[in-house]
N, C-alpha and C positions, 0 to 999 in steps of 0.2 A: 343567599342572605337576603336578597331583595324580596323574594317571595315570602320568606319568613317575616320580614319586617312589615310587608303588606298585610299578612294575616294577623300580626300583632296589633295592627291599627284597626282593621276592618271588623274582626270578630268581637272584641270587647265593645266597640261602638255599636255593633248590631244588637248585642244583648242589652246594653243600657238603653238603646232607643226603643226596644220592645217595652221595657219597664216605663220609660218616660211617656210613651204614647198611651199606654194603659192608664197611667195616672192622669195625664192631661185630659183624655177623652172620657174618663170617668167623672170628671168635674165639669167639663164643657161639652155640650151637645153640638154636633156639626151644624144644626139648624140655627144656633145662636151666633155663629161666626159671621162677621162682616169684614169684607175687604174693601177698603176705601169707601165705606158707607153703603156697599151693595152686597147682597147675599149672592155668592156664586151659583150658577146654574149647573151644579155638579151633585151627583148622588152622595149620600152619606158614606158609602163605601169608597167613593172616589176621594172624598175629603180625608177619610182615614188613611188611604194609600199615600196621597200627597203629603199629609202630615207626617207619616212614618218616614218617608224619604227625606223630608226637610230636617226632621229631628236626627236621622241617621247621618246626614251630611255634617250637622253641627257637632255631633258626637265624634265623628271621624276627624274633624279638625282638631278637637280636643286631644284625641289619642295621638294624632300625628305630631302635635306640638309637644306632647309628653315624650314621644319617641325621639323627637329632634333634640330636646335638651337633655335626654338621658345620657350619662357618660358611658363610653365603652362601645357604642354602636358605630361601626365604621363600615364603609363600602369596600374597603380593601380586603381581599380574601387572604392575603399573605400574613395577616396579623393573628390568625388563629381564631379561637372561639370568642364569644361575646363576653368580654372581660367585666363589663359593668353590670351585667344582669345576674339575678339570683339563680 
């Protein structure tokens, strides 16, 4: 159950972060980004990579919060299947 819950959190957040990064970096070019008033000395690909992982972390927090408040998910194995899920 723990591995399934982990996949339920990570996989949708991965897919959404792909879309979010595509949307964000189609509007903003990495050369235009400033961090605390300075342009980082990182290549464009590095900024794309760091941006992807930051977006993925935020999306993972969102999916984890959804899984946390979803009724029917329990860590106890003796209660059977996931009662609150479709």
